[in-house]
DRENLOVO-552237 format. One record per residue (C-alpha): x, y, z; residue number from 1; residue in three letters. Coordinates in steps of 0.2 Angstrom, whole numbers, plus 5000, padded with zeros to 4 digits. Example, Ala and Ser with C-alpha at 12.3 -4.5 7.8 and 13.67 -1.06 7.14 Angstrom:
<bavexs>
<bavex><u>5062</u><v>4978</v><w>5039</w><resi>1</resi><resn>ALA</resn></bavex>
<bavex><u>5068</u><v>4995</v><w>5036</w><resi>2</resi><resn>SER</resn></bavex>
</bavexs>
This chain:
<bavexs>
<bavex><u>4999</u><v>5000</v><w>4999</w><resi>1</resi><resn>MET</resn></bavex>
<bavex><u>5006</u><v>5018</v><w>4996</w><resi>2</resi><resn>ILE</resn></bavex>
<bavex><u>5001</u><v>5032</v><w>5008</w><resi>3</resi><resn>HIS</resn></bavex>
<bavex><u>5004</u><v>5050</v><w>5006</w><resi>4</resi><resn>ARG</resn></bavex>
<bavex><u>4998</u><v>5063</v><w>5016</w><resi>5</resi><resn>VAL</resn></bavex>
<bavex><u>4995</u><v>5081</v><w>5010</w><resi>6</resi><resn>PHE</resn></bavex>
<bavex><u>4993</u><v>5097</v><w>5022</w><resi>7</resi><resn>SER</resn></bavex>
<bavex><u>4979</u><v>5106</v><w>5015</w><resi>8</resi><resn>LEU</resn></bavex>
<bavex><u>4971</u><v>5122</v><w>5016</w><resi>9</resi><resn>GLY</resn></bavex>
<bavex><u>4969</u><v>5137</v><w>5029</w><resi>10</resi><resn>LEU</resn></bavex>
<bavex><u>4969</u><v>5126</v><w>5044</w><resi>11</resi><resn>LEU</resn></bavex>
<bavex><u>4982</u><v>5113</v><w>5036</w><resi>12</resi><resn>ALA</resn></bavex>
<bavex><u>4970</u><v>5098</v><w>5037</w><resi>13</resi><resn>CYS</resn></bavex>
<bavex><u>4980</u><v>5080</v><w>5034</w><resi>14</resi><resn>ASN</resn></bavex>
<bavex><u>4972</u><v>5073</v><w>5020</w><resi>15</resi><resn>ALA</resn></bavex>
<bavex><u>4976</u><v>5056</v><w>5015</w><resi>16</resi><resn>SER</resn></bavex>
<bavex><u>4978</u><v>5046</v><w>4999</w><resi>17</resi><resn>LEU</resn></bavex>
<bavex><u>4980</u><v>5027</v><w>5000</w><resi>18</resi><resn>VAL</resn></bavex>
<bavex><u>4981</u><v>5015</v><w>4986</w><resi>19</resi><resn>GLY</resn></bavex>
<bavex><u>4985</u><v>4998</v><w>4981</w><resi>20</resi><resn>ASP</resn></bavex>
<bavex><u>5000</u><v>4997</v><w>4970</w><resi>21</resi><resn>GLU</resn></bavex>
<bavex><u>4994</u><v>4982</v><w>4959</w><resi>22</resi><resn>HIS</resn></bavex>
<bavex><u>4975</u><v>4986</v><w>4956</w><resi>23</resi><resn>SER</resn></bavex>
<bavex><u>4979</u><v>5005</v><w>4957</w><resi>24</resi><resn>ARG</resn></bavex>
<bavex><u>4963</u><v>5008</v><w>4967</w><resi>25</resi><resn>GLU</resn></bavex>
<bavex><u>4964</u><v>5021</v><w>4981</w><resi>26</resi><resn>ALA</resn></bavex>
<bavex><u>4954</u><v>5030</v><w>4993</w><resi>27</resi><resn>LEU</resn></bavex>
<bavex><u>4955</u><v>5049</v><w>4998</w><resi>28</resi><resn>VAL</resn></bavex>
<bavex><u>4952</u><v>5054</v><w>5016</w><resi>29</resi><resn>ILE</resn></bavex>
<bavex><u>4947</u><v>5071</v><w>5022</w><resi>30</resi><resn>ASP</resn></bavex>
<bavex><u>4952</u><v>5082</v><w>5007</w><resi>31</resi><resn>PRO</resn></bavex>
<bavex><u>4952</u><v>5100</v><w>5014</w><resi>32</resi><resn>GLY</resn></bavex>
<bavex><u>4951</u><v>5115</v><w>5005</w><resi>33</resi><resn>ASP</resn></bavex>
<bavex><u>4965</u><v>5120</v><w>4992</w><resi>34</resi><resn>ASP</resn></bavex>
<bavex><u>4966</u><v>5102</v><w>4987</w><resi>35</resi><resn>PRO</resn></bavex>
<bavex><u>4976</u><v>5105</v><w>4971</w><resi>36</resi><resn>GLN</resn></bavex>
<bavex><u>4992</u><v>5096</v><w>4977</w><resi>37</resi><resn>PRO</resn></bavex>
<bavex><u>4981</u><v>5081</v><w>4981</w><resi>38</resi><resn>LEU</resn></bavex>
<bavex><u>4971</u><v>5081</v><w>4964</w><resi>39</resi><resn>LEU</resn></bavex>
<bavex><u>4989</u><v>5083</v><w>4954</w><resi>40</resi><resn>ASP</resn></bavex>
<bavex><u>4996</u><v>5068</v><w>4962</w><resi>41</resi><resn>THR</resn></bavex>
<bavex><u>4980</u><v>5057</v><w>4958</w><resi>42</resi><resn>ILE</resn></bavex>
<bavex><u>4980</u><v>5063</v><w>4940</w><resi>43</resi><resn>ALA</resn></bavex>
<bavex><u>4999</u><v>5061</v><w>4938</w><resi>44</resi><resn>ARG</resn></bavex>
<bavex><u>5000</u><v>5044</v><w>4946</w><resi>45</resi><resn>GLU</resn></bavex>
<bavex><u>4984</u><v>5037</v><w>4938</w><resi>46</resi><resn>GLY</resn></bavex>
<bavex><u>4975</u><v>5032</v><w>4953</w><resi>47</resi><resn>TRP</resn></bavex>
<bavex><u>4957</u><v>5025</v><w>4952</w><resi>48</resi><resn>LYS</resn></bavex>
<bavex><u>4948</u><v>5033</v><w>4967</w><resi>49</resi><resn>VAL</resn></bavex>
<bavex><u>4935</u><v>5022</v><w>4973</w><resi>50</resi><resn>ARG</resn></bavex>
<bavex><u>4928</u><v>5031</v><w>4989</w><resi>51</resi><resn>GLU</resn></bavex>
<bavex><u>4931</u><v>5048</v><w>4997</w><resi>52</resi><resn>ILE</resn></bavex>
<bavex><u>4930</u><v>5045</v><w>5016</w><resi>53</resi><resn>LEU</resn></bavex>
<bavex><u>4924</u><v>5059</v><w>5028</w><resi>54</resi><resn>ILE</resn></bavex>
<bavex><u>4931</u><v>5056</v><w>5046</w><resi>55</resi><resn>THR</resn></bavex>
<bavex><u>4919</u><v>5071</v><w>5051</w><resi>56</resi><resn>HIS</resn></bavex>
<bavex><u>4910</u><v>5086</v><w>5043</w><resi>57</resi><resn>ALA</resn></bavex>
<bavex><u>4921</u><v>5100</v><w>5050</w><resi>58</resi><resn>HIS</resn></bavex>
<bavex><u>4923</u><v>5113</v><w>5037</w><resi>59</resi><resn>ILE</resn></bavex>
<bavex><u>4942</u><v>5110</v><w>5036</w><resi>60</resi><resn>ASP</resn></bavex>
<bavex><u>4940</u><v>5091</v><w>5032</w><resi>61</resi><resn>HIS</resn></bavex>
<bavex><u>4927</u><v>5092</v><w>5018</w><resi>62</resi><resn>VAL</resn></bavex>
<bavex><u>4930</u><v>5107</v><w>5008</w><resi>63</resi><resn>ALA</resn></bavex>
<bavex><u>4939</u><v>5099</v><w>4995</w><resi>64</resi><resn>GLY</resn></bavex>
<bavex><u>4927</u><v>5085</v><w>4993</w><resi>65</resi><resn>VAL</resn></bavex>
<bavex><u>4917</u><v>5091</v><w>4978</w><resi>66</resi><resn>ALA</resn></bavex>
<bavex><u>4934</u><v>5094</v><w>4968</w><resi>67</resi><resn>ASP</resn></bavex>
<bavex><u>4940</u><v>5077</v><w>4972</w><resi>68</resi><resn>VAL</resn></bavex>
<bavex><u>4923</u><v>5069</v><w>4966</w><resi>69</resi><resn>GLN</resn></bavex>
<bavex><u>4923</u><v>5081</v><w>4950</w><resi>70</resi><resn>ARG</resn></bavex>
<bavex><u>4941</u><v>5075</v><w>4944</w><resi>71</resi><resn>LEU</resn></bavex>
<bavex><u>4937</u><v>5055</v><w>4951</w><resi>72</resi><resn>THR</resn></bavex>
<bavex><u>4918</u><v>5052</v><w>4950</w><resi>73</resi><resn>GLY</resn></bavex>
<bavex><u>4922</u><v>5043</v><w>4967</w><resi>74</resi><resn>ALA</resn></bavex>
<bavex><u>4907</u><v>5039</v><w>4980</w><resi>75</resi><resn>ALA</resn></bavex>
<bavex><u>4906</u><v>5049</v><w>4997</w><resi>76</resi><resn>VAL</resn></bavex>
<bavex><u>4905</u><v>5041</v><w>5014</w><resi>77</resi><resn>ALA</resn></bavex>
<bavex><u>4902</u><v>5048</v><w>5031</w><resi>78</resi><resn>MET</resn></bavex>
<bavex><u>4894</u><v>5044</v><w>5048</w><resi>79</resi><resn>HIS</resn></bavex>
<bavex><u>4876</u><v>5049</v><w>5049</w><resi>80</resi><resn>PRO</resn></bavex>
<bavex><u>4877</u><v>5059</v><w>5065</w><resi>81</resi><resn>LEU</resn></bavex>
<bavex><u>4887</u><v>5071</v><w>5057</w><resi>82</resi><resn>ASP</resn></bavex>
<bavex><u>4874</u><v>5076</v><w>5043</w><resi>83</resi><resn>GLN</resn></bavex>
<bavex><u>4869</u><v>5091</v><w>5053</w><resi>84</resi><resn>PRO</resn></bavex>
<bavex><u>4887</u><v>5097</v><w>5053</w><resi>85</resi><resn>LEU</resn></bavex>
<bavex><u>4889</u><v>5094</v><w>5034</w><resi>86</resi><resn>TYR</resn></bavex>
<bavex><u>4871</u><v>5103</v><w>5031</w><resi>87</resi><resn>GLU</resn></bavex>
<bavex><u>4879</u><v>5119</v><w>5040</w><resi>88</resi><resn>GLY</resn></bavex>
<bavex><u>4894</u><v>5121</v><w>5031</w><resi>89</resi><resn>LEU</resn></bavex>
<bavex><u>4887</u><v>5139</v><w>5028</w><resi>90</resi><resn>GLU</resn></bavex>
<bavex><u>4888</u><v>5142</v><w>5046</w><resi>91</resi><resn>ASP</resn></bavex>
<bavex><u>4905</u><v>5135</v><w>5049</w><resi>92</resi><resn>GLN</resn></bavex>
<bavex><u>4912</u><v>5145</v><w>5034</w><resi>93</resi><resn>ALA</resn></bavex>
<bavex><u>4906</u><v>5161</v><w>5044</w><resi>94</resi><resn>ALA</resn></bavex>
<bavex><u>4915</u><v>5156</v><w>5059</w><resi>95</resi><resn>TRP</resn></bavex>
<bavex><u>4932</u><v>5153</v><w>5051</w><resi>96</resi><resn>VAL</resn></bavex>
<bavex><u>4931</u><v>5166</v><w>5037</w><resi>97</resi><resn>GLY</resn></bavex>
<bavex><u>4931</u><v>5154</v><w>5022</w><resi>98</resi><resn>MET</resn></bavex>
<bavex><u>4921</u><v>5153</v><w>5008</w><resi>99</resi><resn>PRO</resn></bavex>
<bavex><u>4906</u><v>5141</v><w>5009</w><resi>100</resi><resn>THR</resn></bavex>
<bavex><u>4912</u><v>5125</v><w>5000</w><resi>101</resi><resn>PRO</resn></bavex>
<bavex><u>4901</u><v>5116</v><w>4988</w><resi>102</resi><resn>GLU</resn></bavex>
<bavex><u>4891</u><v>5101</v><w>4996</w><resi>103</resi><resn>ARG</resn></bavex>
<bavex><u>4889</u><v>5085</v><w>4986</w><resi>104</resi><resn>VAL</resn></bavex>
<bavex><u>4877</u><v>5071</v><w>4991</w><resi>105</resi><resn>PRO</resn></bavex>
<bavex><u>4883</u><v>5058</v><w>5003</w><resi>106</resi><resn>ILE</resn></bavex>
<bavex><u>4884</u><v>5041</v><w>4994</w><resi>107</resi><resn>THR</resn></bavex>
<bavex><u>4883</u><v>5029</v><w>5009</w><resi>108</resi><resn>ARG</resn></bavex>
<bavex><u>4882</u><v>5031</v><w>5028</w><resi>109</resi><resn>TRP</resn></bavex>
<bavex><u>4895</u><v>5023</v><w>5038</w><resi>110</resi><resn>LEU</resn></bavex>
<bavex><u>4894</u><v>5013</v><w>5055</w><resi>111</resi><resn>ALA</resn></bavex>
<bavex><u>4907</u><v>5006</v><w>5067</w><resi>112</resi><resn>HIS</resn></bavex>
<bavex><u>4915</u><v>4990</v><w>5060</w><resi>113</resi><resn>GLY</resn></bavex>
<bavex><u>4911</u><v>4994</v><w>5042</w><resi>114</resi><resn>ASP</resn></bavex>
<bavex><u>4925</u><v>4986</v><w>5031</w><resi>115</resi><resn>LEU</resn></bavex>
<bavex><u>4931</u><v>4999</v><w>5016</w><resi>116</resi><resn>ILE</resn></bavex>
<bavex><u>4940</u><v>4989</v><w>5003</w><resi>117</resi><resn>GLN</resn></bavex>
<bavex><u>4956</u><v>4995</v><w>4993</w><resi>118</resi><resn>CYS</resn></bavex>
<bavex><u>4963</u><v>4983</v><w>4981</w><resi>119</resi><resn>GLY</resn></bavex>
<bavex><u>4970</u><v>4969</v><w>4992</w><resi>120</resi><resn>ALA</resn></bavex>
<bavex><u>4969</u><v>4980</v><w>5008</w><resi>121</resi><resn>HIS</resn></bavex>
<bavex><u>4954</u><v>4985</v><w>5018</w><resi>122</resi><resn>HIS</resn></bavex>
<bavex><u>4951</u><v>4998</v><w>5031</w><resi>123</resi><resn>PHE</resn></bavex>
<bavex><u>4939</u><v>4996</v><w>5048</w><resi>124</resi><resn>THR</resn></bavex>
<bavex><u>4928</u><v>5010</v><w>5052</w><resi>125</resi><resn>THR</resn></bavex>
<bavex><u>4930</u><v>5014</v><w>5070</w><resi>126</resi><resn>LEU</resn></bavex>
<bavex><u>4916</u><v>5025</v><w>5077</w><resi>127</resi><resn>PHE</resn></bavex>
<bavex><u>4925</u><v>5038</v><w>5089</w><resi>128</resi><resn>THR</resn></bavex>
<bavex><u>4914</u><v>5052</v><w>5094</w><resi>129</resi><resn>PRO</resn></bavex>
<bavex><u>4918</u><v>5066</v><w>5105</w><resi>130</resi><resn>GLY</resn></bavex>
<bavex><u>4926</u><v>5079</v><w>5095</w><resi>131</resi><resn>HIS</resn></bavex>
<bavex><u>4911</u><v>5078</v><w>5083</w><resi>132</resi><resn>ALA</resn></bavex>
<bavex><u>4895</u><v>5067</v><w>5086</w><resi>133</resi><resn>PRO</resn></bavex>
<bavex><u>4898</u><v>5056</v><w>5070</w><resi>134</resi><resn>GLY</resn></bavex>
<bavex><u>4917</u><v>5057</v><w>5070</w><resi>135</resi><resn>HIS</resn></bavex>
<bavex><u>4925</u><v>5039</v><w>5063</w><resi>136</resi><resn>VAL</resn></bavex>
<bavex><u>4943</u><v>5034</v><w>5062</w><resi>137</resi><resn>SER</resn></bavex>
<bavex><u>4949</u><v>5022</v><w>5050</w><resi>138</resi><resn>PHE</resn></bavex>
<bavex><u>4961</u><v>5007</v><w>5054</w><resi>139</resi><resn>TYR</resn></bavex>
<bavex><u>4972</u><v>4995</v><w>5042</w><resi>140</resi><resn>CYS</resn></bavex>
<bavex><u>4978</u><v>4981</v><w>5053</w><resi>141</resi><resn>ALA</resn></bavex>
<bavex><u>4989</u><v>4974</v><w>5039</w><resi>142</resi><resn>SER</resn></bavex>
<bavex><u>4998</u><v>4991</v><w>5036</w><resi>143</resi><resn>GLU</resn></bavex>
<bavex><u>4998</u><v>4997</v><w>5055</w><resi>144</resi><resn>SER</resn></bavex>
<bavex><u>4990</u><v>5012</v><w>5050</w><resi>145</resi><resn>LEU</resn></bavex>
<bavex><u>4976</u><v>5023</v><w>5058</w><resi>146</resi><resn>LEU</resn></bavex>
<bavex><u>4968</u><v>5039</v><w>5052</w><resi>147</resi><resn>ILE</resn></bavex>
<bavex><u>4963</u><v>5046</v><w>5068</w><resi>148</resi><resn>SER</resn></bavex>
<bavex><u>4959</u><v>5064</v><w>5061</w><resi>149</resi><resn>ALA</resn></bavex>
<bavex><u>4954</u><v>5074</v><w>5075</w><resi>150</resi><resn>ASP</resn></bavex>
<bavex><u>4952</u><v>5062</v><w>5090</w><resi>151</resi><resn>VAL</resn></bavex>
<bavex><u>4971</u><v>5059</v><w>5094</w><resi>152</resi><resn>LEU</resn></bavex>
<bavex><u>4987</u><v>5070</v><w>5090</w><resi>153</resi><resn>PHE</resn></bavex>
<bavex><u>5004</u><v>5070</v><w>5094</w><resi>154</resi><resn>ARG</resn></bavex>
<bavex><u>5004</u><v>5075</v><w>5113</w><resi>155</resi><resn>GLY</resn></bavex>
<bavex><u>4986</u><v>5080</v><w>5112</w><resi>156</resi><resn>GLY</resn></bavex>
<bavex><u>4968</u><v>5075</v><w>5109</w><resi>157</resi><resn>ILE</resn></bavex>
<bavex><u>4953</u><v>5083</v><w>5099</w><resi>158</resi><resn>GLY</resn></bavex>
<bavex><u>4945</u><v>5099</v><w>5105</w><resi>159</resi><resn>ARG</resn></bavex>
<bavex><u>4928</u><v>5097</v><w>5112</w><resi>160</resi><resn>THR</resn></bavex>
<bavex><u>4922</u><v>5115</v><w>5114</w><resi>161</resi><resn>ASP</resn></bavex>
<bavex><u>4913</u><v>5115</v><w>5096</w><resi>162</resi><resn>LEU</resn></bavex>
<bavex><u>4895</u><v>5110</v><w>5094</w><resi>163</resi><resn>PRO</resn></bavex>
<bavex><u>4892</u><v>5092</v><w>5097</w><resi>164</resi><resn>GLY</resn></bavex>
<bavex><u>4908</u><v>5090</v><w>5106</w><resi>165</resi><resn>GLY</resn></bavex>
<bavex><u>4909</u><v>5081</v><w>5122</w><resi>166</resi><resn>ASP</resn></bavex>
<bavex><u>4926</u><v>5078</v><w>5132</w><resi>167</resi><resn>ALA</resn></bavex>
<bavex><u>4921</u><v>5061</v><w>5142</w><resi>168</resi><resn>ASN</resn></bavex>
<bavex><u>4915</u><v>5054</v><w>5124</w><resi>169</resi><resn>THR</resn></bavex>
<bavex><u>4931</u><v>5058</v><w>5117</w><resi>170</resi><resn>LEU</resn></bavex>
<bavex><u>4941</u><v>5050</v><w>5130</w><resi>171</resi><resn>LEU</resn></bavex>
<bavex><u>4930</u><v>5036</v><w>5130</w><resi>172</resi><resn>GLU</resn></bavex>
<bavex><u>4933</u><v>5033</v><w>5111</w><resi>173</resi><resn>SER</resn></bavex>
<bavex><u>4952</u><v>5036</v><w>5114</w><resi>174</resi><resn>ILE</resn></bavex>
<bavex><u>4954</u><v>5023</v><w>5127</w><resi>175</resi><resn>HIS</resn></bavex>
<bavex><u>4942</u><v>5010</v><w>5122</w><resi>176</resi><resn>THR</resn></bavex>
<bavex><u>4944</u><v>5012</v><w>5102</w><resi>177</resi><resn>ARG</resn></bavex>
<bavex><u>4961</u><v>5017</v><w>5098</w><resi>178</resi><resn>LEU</resn></bavex>
<bavex><u>4973</u><v>5012</v><w>5115</w><resi>179</resi><resn>MET</resn></bavex>
<bavex><u>4968</u><v>4995</v><w>5112</w><resi>180</resi><resn>THR</resn></bavex>
<bavex><u>4978</u><v>4995</v><w>5096</w><resi>181</resi><resn>LEU</resn></bavex>
<bavex><u>4995</u><v>4989</v><w>5095</w><resi>182</resi><resn>PRO</resn></bavex>
<bavex><u>5009</u><v>5001</v><w>5100</w><resi>183</resi><resn>ASP</resn></bavex>
<bavex><u>5017</u><v>5001</v><w>5083</w><resi>184</resi><resn>ALA</resn></bavex>
<bavex><u>5002</u><v>5008</v><w>5074</w><resi>185</resi><resn>THR</resn></bavex>
<bavex><u>5006</u><v>5023</v><w>5064</w><resi>186</resi><resn>ARG</resn></bavex>
<bavex><u>4993</u><v>5036</v><w>5068</w><resi>187</resi><resn>VAL</resn></bavex>
<bavex><u>4989</u><v>5051</v><w>5056</w><resi>188</resi><resn>VAL</resn></bavex>
<bavex><u>4980</u><v>5065</v><w>5065</w><resi>189</resi><resn>PRO</resn></bavex>
<bavex><u>4969</u><v>5077</v><w>5057</w><resi>190</resi><resn>GLY</resn></bavex>
<bavex><u>4983</u><v>5091</v><w>5059</w><resi>191</resi><resn>HIS</resn></bavex>
<bavex><u>5001</u><v>5091</v><w>5063</w><resi>192</resi><resn>GLY</resn></bavex>
<bavex><u>5014</u><v>5077</v><w>5065</w><resi>193</resi><resn>GLU</resn></bavex>
<bavex><u>5011</u><v>5059</v><w>5063</w><resi>194</resi><resn>LEU</resn></bavex>
<bavex><u>5014</u><v>5049</v><w>5079</w><resi>195</resi><resn>THR</resn></bavex>
<bavex><u>5012</u><v>5030</v><w>5085</w><resi>196</resi><resn>THR</resn></bavex>
<bavex><u>4999</u><v>5023</v><w>5098</w><resi>197</resi><resn>ILE</resn></bavex>
<bavex><u>5014</u><v>5018</v><w>5109</w><resi>198</resi><resn>GLY</resn></bavex>
<bavex><u>5021</u><v>5035</v><w>5108</w><resi>199</resi><resn>GLU</resn></bavex>
<bavex><u>5004</u><v>5042</v><w>5115</w><resi>200</resi><resn>GLU</resn></bavex>
<bavex><u>5001</u><v>5029</v><w>5127</w><resi>201</resi><resn>ARG</resn></bavex>
<bavex><u>5017</u><v>5032</v><w>5136</w><resi>202</resi><resn>HIS</resn></bavex>
<bavex><u>5019</u><v>5051</v><w>5134</w><resi>203</resi><resn>SER</resn></bavex>
<bavex><u>5001</u><v>5060</v><w>5129</w><resi>204</resi><resn>ASN</resn></bavex>
<bavex><u>4997</u><v>5070</v><w>5145</w><resi>205</resi><resn>PRO</resn></bavex>
<bavex><u>4978</u><v>5070</v><w>5141</w><resi>206</resi><resn>TYR</resn></bavex>
<bavex><u>4977</u><v>5051</v><w>5142</w><resi>207</resi><resn>LEU</resn></bavex>
<bavex><u>4978</u><v>5052</v><w>5160</w><resi>208</resi><resn>SER</resn></bavex>
<bavex><u>4962</u><v>5063</v><w>5162</w><resi>209</resi><resn>LEU</resn></bavex>
<bavex><u>4948</u><v>5054</v><w>5171</w><resi>210</resi><resn>ALA</resn></bavex>
<bavex><u>4932</u><v>5048</v><w>5161</w><resi>211</resi><resn>TRP</resn></bavex>
<bavex><u>4917</u><v>5038</v><w>5165</w><resi>212</resi><resn>LYS</resn></bavex>
<bavex><u>4912</u><v>5024</v><w>5151</w><resi>213</resi><resn>PRO</resn></bavex>
<bavex><u>4894</u><v>5027</v><w>5146</w><resi>214</resi><resn>GLN</resn></bavex>
<bavex><u>4892</u><v>5015</v><w>5133</w><resi>215</resi><resn>GLY</resn></bavex>
<bavex><u>4889</u><v>5027</v><w>5119</w><resi>216</resi><resn>SER</resn></bavex>
<bavex><u>4900</u><v>5020</v><w>5106</w><resi>217</resi><resn>LEU</resn></bavex>
<bavex><u>4887</u><v>5009</v><w>5098</w><resi>218</resi><resn>ARG</resn></bavex>
<bavex><u>4886</u><v>5017</v><w>5081</w><resi>219</resi><resn>ASN</resn></bavex>
</bavexs>
């Protein structure tokens, strides 16, 4: 599997292009605004993008979806609990001072445990709310790769002061869904430097915060 990370847009969203070298099938995850470097790579290297995956519907993670779909014709997948955020892109654009991006229809709704194929590889969908109500992460066990987006960062965790955020739910997501993965798992956060599960398990100060299991991770 190839994996390329592009830091896109005003808020430097980490967009991922993952692809199977033999079939040339690929997935795009979280294309932010100003996605031209991503588009150029797809066209230059001849990737057949089968699906655009949205971890959550904050504007910095979805602003480039229409551009990628226009180039590739790919389907678009997202968790249904983030539909209100997706339908409120005009409000989000006003908050951050960005133009309102084009909103394309969601092709399918994701749920926890869904498998997403990419050639000979597959990602498992992990429901990881707390930063956003319908936040999901994507884990490829064969490649020891986790796209955590805005749940887990190098030395940090996602913010919970935006609409739909909840600190206890975020910590529950991290401890029960992410910290159960092997230490060697590479982590691609939504912004900033890549890390590993092991590094965050041993050094992330936010993981020592108290939380109460609430059984809210069933979607």
